[in-house]
N, C-alpha and C positions, 0 to 999 in steps of 0.2 A: 467351390463349396460355399453354401450360404451360411453366413454367420448369424447366430441367434441374438435376439434382444438381450440386453444385459440389465441385471438388477444387483450386481455385486459391486457396490460403490467403492469399497476398499480396493479391489483389484483395479477398477477403473481409474482411481486417482493415483494409485501407486505406479501404474504403467505410464501415465502421462500421455496417453493416446490422444490424437486430435479430436476435438469436439465441435460439431456444427450446431449452432444454436439458432433455431428457426423462430424464436420469439420476435416480437417487434423491437425496433431500435430503442424505443423508450424503456422497455423492459430490460434490455441488454445494458443500457446506460446506468440503470439503478444498481446493477450488480451482475457480475459474471465470474467465470472461473478462468484461471491463468491459461492463456493460450487458446481459449475458445474463439471461434470465428462466427460473427453474426451474419447469417444469410437468411433473412426473415421470409416466412410464408406470406405475410401481410406487413405493409408499412404501417406507420402510426396512424395515419388518416383512415386507412382501410379497417384496421383493427377497431378504431373508435366507432366507425359506422356499423360494423358488425356487432359490436357490443351493445350499442343502442338498440339495434334491431332485436337482438336476443331478449333485452329487457321488455321490449314493447310487444313483440310478436312470437317469442319462443325460439327454441333451438332450430327447428326445421327451416323456418324463414331465414334465420341468421346464416345457417349453412348455405342456403340457396343464394343469399346475397354475397357471401364470401366467394362462391364460385363465379358469380357475375363480375365481381371486382377484380379478381385474379383469373383472367382468361386471355386468350389470344396471345399477342406478343408479350404481354406482362408475364403471363404464366410460362411461356417458352423461355424467357430470359431468366426467370428464377429457377427453373428446372435445369437449365444449362449451368448456372452458377453452382447449384448443388452437385451436378454430375461432375463438374471440374474438380470440386472439393473432394468428392468420393474417389475419383480416379487418382488424385494426388495423395490421398490419405486412405488407402484401402483398409487399414486397421482401425479407422475411427468409428465414431457413433454420432447420431443426431439426437436432439431432444427439443422439447417445447417446454412450457411451464409445468404441466402436470404429466406429461407423458401421454397425453390424450389425443384429441382430435387433430390438432395441428401437426404433430409429429407423424401421426398415422397417414394423414393426407400427403404429407411430404414423402414419406416411404412409398406410398402407393404410386404417386406421380413419377417418382424416380424409377420405380420398377416398370411401370406400363409405358412411360414416354421415353426413358433413356435405357431401359434394359438393365438397370443396376439395382441389385437387392442390397440395401444398406440398413444395418440394424439401428435401433433407437434404444434410448435409456428408458427403462420402465420407471414410471413415477416422475420422470423429468426433472427439471431444475429444482422444483420444490422439495422432492425427495432427496436429491443430492445435497441441497443446502442444509436440510434438517440433519442429514448424516454428518456433515462436516461440523455443525454446531455441537453434535454429540461427541465428536472426536475431540474438540476443544475442551469440553467439560470433563471428559474422561482423563485427558492429559493433566488438567489442573488437579484433579482428585488423585491420580495415581503416580504422577511423575514428581521428580525432585527439582526444585527451582532455587536459584540464587540471583539476586540483583546486584549490579555494579553501580554504585553511586559515587558522587564526587562533585566538586565545584565545576561550574561552567568552564569548558576548555581544558579540563584535566586529562582528556583522552580516553573517555570511556569507550567510544566507538573503536578506538585503536586497539584496546584490550580485546574487545569482542572479535576483531579481525584475526587475532592470534589463537582462537579457540575453536575447535571443530564442533563443539556442542553449543555455540552461541546462536541465539535466535535474533536476528537483526530486525527489530520492530520498526526502527526508522528507515531501514532499506525497503521493507515491505510497504511502508507508508509513503515512500519517496519524499522524505522530509528529514532535515537534519535536527529537528527539535528546536525549541526556543523561538522567540519572535523573529530571529534571523534565519530560520531553517528552511524557508521555502526554496525549492529548486526551480530550474527553468521548465522542465517537463511537469505537467499537472499531476496532482495526487490521484490515486485510484478512488473510486466510489467507496463508501464505507463498507458496503457488503462485499465488494471485491477484495478489500483489504482483509476482511475477516476470513473470507474463503481462502485466500493465499496463506494466511497465517495457519489456518487449520490443516491445509494440505502440507505445509511445511513441517508441522509437528507430526502428522501422519507418517510422512516419508522417513523422518528422523527415527521414529520409534521402530519403523520397520527395519531400519539398519542396525537396531540394537541400542539406540540412545534412549535413555530414560532420565537423564539429568541434564538440565538446560540452564544456561546463563543468559540473563536478560539485562538490558540497561535500564536503570531506574527511571521511569517515565512518569509524567503527569497523565491524567486521563486523556488529554488531547495531544496528538502529535500532528501539528498543523490542523487540517480539517478532518483527519481521521481519529476516531475515538477508540481507545482500547476497549475490546469487549468487556462489559461490565463484570462477568465472573472472573476474568483475568485480572482486571484492575483491583477488584476487592481482594483477591487472593494475594496480590503483590504487596499489599499492606502488612502481610505477616511473614513474607519470605525473608530469610536472612539476607543481610547486606554486607557486601565487601566494599569498603570506602577507598577510593583512589586518591592518592595525594600527589600534588605537583606544585612547583614553585609559581609564583604570580607571573614571573617573566615567561616561563615556558607556556603558561596558559594563554597569555597575550599573543605569543608566536603561533600557537596552534589555531586560535581563533582567526588570526590574520591569514593563515594558510587556507583554512577550510571555509570560512565565511566571507572572505574578501577575494583572495587571489583565485581559488578554485571556482567560486561562483562567477567571477568576472570572465574567467575562461570558458565556462559553460555558455554564458550569454553570447560571448563573441563567436564561439563555435556555431551557435544556433542562428545568429542574426548578422554576423559580419562585424568588422572592428568598430565602425562608427555607430551603427544602430544598436549593436550588442552592448557597447559601453553605455550608451544612453539608457538602455533598458535596465542594465545592471545598476546604474546610479539611481534610477527611479526606484528600483526594488529596495535598495539600501535605505533610501530616505523614507519609503513607505514602512519598512520594518521598524525603523526607529519611531516613526509616527504612531505605530500600533500600540506603543507603550507610553505614550505621552501622559496620559492620566496617572499612570503609576509612577512615572518619573517626576511629575510636577513641571509646571511651565518653565520655571527659571532653569532648572537642570536640563530639561529637553532643549531649550534654546542654546545652551552652551555646547551641548553634545552635537546638536544639529549643525551649528557653525563649524565645529571641529571636523565633523564628517564632510561638510561641503569643501573645506579647504583640502582635506585629504584626497577627495574625488577629483578636484581640480588639478592637483599636482600629479595624480596618477594618470589623468587623461592627457595632460600637457607634456609630462616628462617620463612617465612610466614608473615613477618612484612611489613606493608604498609606505615609506616610513611614517608619514603623518597619521595613518590609520591607527597606529599604535596609541596615539594620544586619546582618541575617543573610545577605543576599546578598553584601555586601562581605566578610564573614567567611568565607563558603563559597568565594568566588573566591580570596581571599588565602591561605587555608589549605589548600585542597583542589585546585581546578581549575587555578589558575595554575601551581603547581609541576609538575603533571602535563602541562599543555600546553607548558610551557617545555622539559620533557624531549623531548616529541615534536618540537618545533621543532628541537631540536639534532639529533635523529636524521634529520630530513628536510632538514637544511641544504644537502646537496649537490644536492638537487632543487629548491630554491627558486630560481625564475628571476626573480621580482619581489616586492617588498614595498612597501606604502604604505597610504595612507588609502582610504577607500571610494571617493572620487571618482577617485583615482589608479588604483586597481585596476580599476575599471570601464572607465576610459579605456584602460588597458593591455590588458585582455582584449578590448575591441572592436577594438583595433589589431592585436593579435597572434593572437587565437583566435576570430575572427569566422567 
């Protein structure tokens, strides 16, 4: 049975069906949907040539050039890629930027050359993206939000992991936050981050969730910026403040930002190259805040970090990392977060330990 083209974006994203994106790689790289696979009708160079032709000679000549560029073996290879995707994902859909010429050509070639009738998304990427931005704005306007704040290393992410209705912004951005939060794997493109966030909120609302817990974030999570409407709204959301001892915070930072990150690099690159890449990342992260630290403080912390990395590499000991972590908290992060806490004091509705905060959120923001 032939499946119809689809314009029900809510059903499309809730189902999580496979999506074949026939846009050019450069378009896909700027932003895509979670799980979408890029199998372009034209590569970047072909698309550029066709675009130039369109501007100079009009649509008919551009279409003619496109058929010349994508012909013979090139055309056969691309159709075979589409056919393989369609066979592997019989419930999926294809789309281009506007759901127009490129997706219709892909559909037609699949049908005539491979005998596969494969539906497309009406309106394409542009319409799906607009729908998702509407989902985000609707959620901000109609749902209930609370943010979890606290000093660096107090375990805000640990709190979120214990809540069914927590939205993990840092997980979606693939970044732990702060200058030291960069992971081994790259962050998503800004638009991909926004798309994933909106789909997450859409699916949660479909499951009956209308109250959400967020970690208190600055506008930037690494290279990903919070969507402006969300960031602006977060400045008015109630705050639950997480308290923890200085010693526990040092240990948590040591676990998450040193031990776990080293393990990530070693798993990705092997023991020797992985540790070297990890060490470079640590030094780079500290260097990123040299202006805010001041030269003298930076030199002291950098020396302590170098000693800790040398001991870790030579003997596998991590004790010396506590020295620079404690210094960085005491001299840099804690004064900054204390100031933030003061500014947010009117919005703080509860403060307490991790156990108390989780219990409070489950009781008041479930």
